[in-house]
N, C-alpha and C positions, 0 to 999 in steps of 0.2 A: 219391483224394480226400485233401486235407490236412485232418486232423481237428482239432477244437477241443481235445480231450483224447486222450491216448494214453499208456499205461504204457510203461516201459522195463524189459523182462524179458530175462534171459539165462542163461548157464551157471551163474552163482552161485546164482540162484533154483532152477534145476533140480537142482543138487547138494544144496541144502538139503532139497528135497522128497524126493530119493532117499534121504537119510539117515533121513527120517521113515518112508518105506516099509520101509527095512531094519530099522528098529526095531519094525515090525509093530504100531504103535499110532497110529491116525489121529485119534482124538478129542482132547478137551482134556486136555493132559498137560504134560510138562516143557517142551516148546517154547513153549506158550502162557504158562506161568508165566515163562519167560525173556523172552519178548516183553513181557509186562507190566512186568517189572523194567527192561528196556531203555527202554521208553517213559516210565516214571516218571522215570528218570534224564534222558531227553531234555527233559522239561518241567520238571525241577527240583523234583520232589516225592519223598516217601518211597515206597518200593516198595509198601507196603500201601495206598497211596492211589489205585491204578489197578486197574480191572477191565475186561477186554475183553468185547465183545458181538458179536453177529453182524452188526450194522450201527449206524451213527450214529443212525438213526431209532429203533431199538429202545433205544439208550442214552437218547434223549430221552424216550421213553415211560417208561423206568425212572426218569428224573429227575423226571417228573411224579408218579410214585408216591412217591418219596422226599420230594418237596415237600408231599405231602398234598393235591394239587390235586383238586378234586371239584366237585360240584353247587354252584352259587351263587358259585363263585370266578371271578376274572378273571385272565388271564395276558396281559401286554403283550408284543408282539413286532413288529418291523418288518414292514410289508406286503411289502417285497422280501425274501423268505425262501423256504426250501424247503418244499414242500407237507407233508413229513413233520413239520415243526414245527407247522404249523396242525393237522394231524391228531392229533398227540400231545395237544394242548390239548383239542380238541373231543371226542376219544374218552374223555376222563376226565370228561366232563359239564360242563366249564368253558367260559367264554366267551372266545374269542380277541379281544383288543382290539388292533387293528392301528394302528400309529402311522406317521407319515410318515417320510421319509428325506431326507437331503441329496442333491440331484439330481446332484452331481458324484462323491461318494464312494459313494453308494447305501447308506451306513450310517445308522442312526438316531443322531441327536445326543442329548446329555443333555437338551436342551430338549424334543425330540420325546418322549422317554421320560417326562419329568416331566409333560408336558401330558396324558399318557394314564393316569396313575396315579389310582386312586380308592380309597376305603376297602375295596373288595372285591378289590383287587389282591393276589393270592397270590404271584405270581412275575413276573419279567421274563425273557424268553427272547431273548437278544441274539445276532444273527448278526454275524460278522466278514466283511463282504462281500469276496469275492475275496482273502481273506487280509489285508485292511487292518484293523489293530486298532481304528481309530475312537476314539470317546470313552470307551473302556472304563474308564479310570481314574476319570473323573468319574461315570460311570454306576454303577460299583461303590460309590463313596462315597455317591451319592444313595440307592441301595438299602439300604445299611447305615443311613443316617440315617432312612429310612422304615420300617425293619424288614421289607423285602421281599426274598425270596430272589432271587438273581441266578444264572441258568443261562446259560452261554456256549456258543453253538453255534460251535465252532471246527473244524467239518468241513473247511473250506478253509484253516485257519490253523495247519497243523501246524508251521510254523517261525516264526510271527509272535510278536512280543514288544514290550513297551514298557519301555525302560530295563533290558533284560535279563530281565524277568519274562515268562514264556510266557503268551500268550493262552490262555484256558481255566482259568487259575489265579487270576484276579482276583476272581471271584465265589465262590459257594458250591459250584457244580457246573459241570464242563466236560465237553463231549462232542466226540469227534473221529471222522473217517471214514477208512477204508482201502479204500473200494470201488474199482472198476476205473477210475474217472475222476479219482481224487485223485492227489496227488504221491507219497505212500507208499501202495502198493497191496498188498492181500493177497488179491485176488480179490473178497472182501467182508470186512466186519468193521468194528468200531468200538471205541471205548474211552470209559470214564467215569472221571472223577476228582472227588473231593469234598474240601472242606477238613476235614470231620469224618470220621476213619477209620471211625467206626461206621456212617456212611451208606454208605461203600464196602463194608463187610462186608455190609450189608443189600442193597446192589445186587447183590453176588455171588449171594446167595440168590434174589433176584428174577429173576436171569438163568437160574436153573436150578430151576424148578418151585416155588420157595420152600422147597426142602429144607434142613433144618438141617445135614445132612452131604452133601458132594458125591459121595463115592464109597464104596460098600460095600467095595471092594477095599482102599482106604486104611483104612477103619474096622476091617477085620480085623486090622490090625497092632496095634491098641490095645484090641480087644475080644475076649474069649475065646470068646463064643458069640453067635449070632444077630446078626451084623454086617449082615445084610440088612434088618433092621427100620429104619424111618425115621419121621421126623415132619416136618411142614411148618409154616411160619410165615405163608404167604400162598398164595393160589390163583394161581400165576404160570405163566409160559411157559418154554420152553427157548430161550435167546437167546445161546448161547455161541459163541466162536470155537473152532476145532480146531487141531491141531498142524500140519496141512498149510498152512492159512492163516497161522499164526503163523511158520512157518519162512520163508515168502515175505516176510512183513512184517518180520521181523528183518533179512533181507538188505537189503530196501528202506530200512529205517531207517538202516543203515550207509552206504548209498549216497546218502542225502539231501543231504550237502554238494555232491556232484558234480551232482545234479539241480538244486539251487538255483543253482549257478554257471552252468550252461547256460541256465536260465530267465532269469537276470539278463542274459545276453548277448542273448537273444531280445528282451527288453524294451528293452534299450539300442538294438538295431537298429530296432525299431519307433519308439521315441522320436526317433531321429535322422532316419529316413527320412520320417516323417509330420509332422515339426515345421512344415513350410512348406506343408502342404496346406490350402487355405482351407476352412473349415467343418468341419474334423476336429479335435476336442478330445480329447487323450489322458487317461488317468487322472491325477488330481492327484498332486503329489509328497507323499511321506510326511512328516509332521512330524518334527522332531528327536527322536531317541530311539526312534522307531517303526521296527520291522522288519517287513516284509511277507513273505508266502510266495509272492507272485507267481503266484497260482493262476489269476486271470483278468486279461486285458488288454482293457479295455472302452473304446470310443470313444463320444463323443457327436456325433451327426450331426443335420442338419436332419430333423425328423420326416417331412417330405414325401417324402424320398428314402430313408430308412433301409431300408424293406422292399425297395425296388428294388435298392439296393446289395447287400443280402444275397442276392438272387436272382442278380444279376450275378456275384458271387463264387462262388456255388454252381455256376453254369454254367461257370465256369473252373476247377472242381475244388477250391474252397476252401470248407469248411464253416464257417459262423458260427452264432451263436445269441444269444439274450438270456437271461441268468440274473439274477434269477428273476422270472417273471411275478407281478404284484402279487396277493397272496392276498386282499386285500379285494374284488377283483373276482370271486372264486369264489363263486357263489351259495350253495353248501352251507354256507358259514360265516355267512351271514345278516347281512353287513355292508352298510350303506347310506350311510355318511358318506364323501364324497369325500376323497381324500388327494392334493392336486394336485401336489405335488413328485414323489411317487412315480409318479404317472400321467404326468407329463412325461418322467421318466426312462425309463419303460417304452416310450414312443413314440420316444425318441431314441437309446437305448443299443444297441450291437452289440458282442458279444464275439468277438475274433479268436482264431485258433489260438494256444495257448500251452502248450507242453510241451517237455521236455528232448530228445525224439527229433526235433525239427525241425532240419533242416539249414539252412545259410545260404541255399541256393538256395530251399528251401521258404519261408523268411521273406521273401525278396525277391519270390517269386511272389505272396505275399499282399499285399505292399506295392504291387507294380505293378498288380495287379488292383484294389486299392482306389483307388489314384490315378486309374486310368482310369475306373472307374465313377463316382466322385464328380465328376470333371471333366465327364463326359457328362451325368449326372443333374442337375447344378447349372447346366447350360447353357453349360459351358465347352468343349464339344466337339460333334462331330457326333452 
């Protein structure tokens, strides 16, 4: 099966893990601190402005804590988003306010966000769909003008930027993912960065039980007695990365340029081979100054054949999917207002395999299977 997502792991990652094993410390330690510094440099912020977590979802939960989201508050987010985002809002007792999206980019526009703001809006939680930056510059300006906190879900935007500024750094808080389906993988893991270093320091405590000190072992170096005593600032969870994950992530981060180069080749292949297929619309071009991570390659098809095309490709060994099912349709969130552009996108969009491990033959297999299916399902063949 040709997968939609697939990591690229090899001897370099194994060697890094072997070094951790040889050091006999598997928990959060020097490797994680190093990975945090490396990632901070990658996104262009000071080292103290990044803290790692065990997942991007947990980073989003922590972001809600930092924002003070609670009962009676509203958080605006695009309905085409990951379920972890909706859960992070609802679990804090706040109301998720879902906004519509552009049906071609599947990103919320600045107008979509503005239309959803109310006096109760505590924060905006903005997804960069498929690694496309979208209207982040204008949305950040809007949030500043309205006094609303902006949290960027940059889970799929590890290499995305606008005019050289990394996505995840335009708002007040940004979160990223290193799970097994992302471009930079660590098995699992996430990161959080905030404009205010004090928020990052608080995030680090929230990620480890709310403890005022992380390690009794470290405390012993500066305290003569009773270094095992502790105090807490919040009733928090344990949400940290460890040195095994961080060792893998650090290698992956160094390999990111080669990953992006190969993904660009795959995208170019799709663009070239699918340009003349009737009824198949590729992702839109990025605006000038925008750089994407090329995490997803999505097509817009006739809604009447989309599901059949997906089944045809699966039967020929090509797995496809739609990311992400509209959250406003999930009954648990209690939303009843239609969002027609997102609903249209949800019926027409199909995501093709896109990862750096795809061979040219794999990509051509996807193209050939898609061409054949669309031709037959559209009435152009037997």
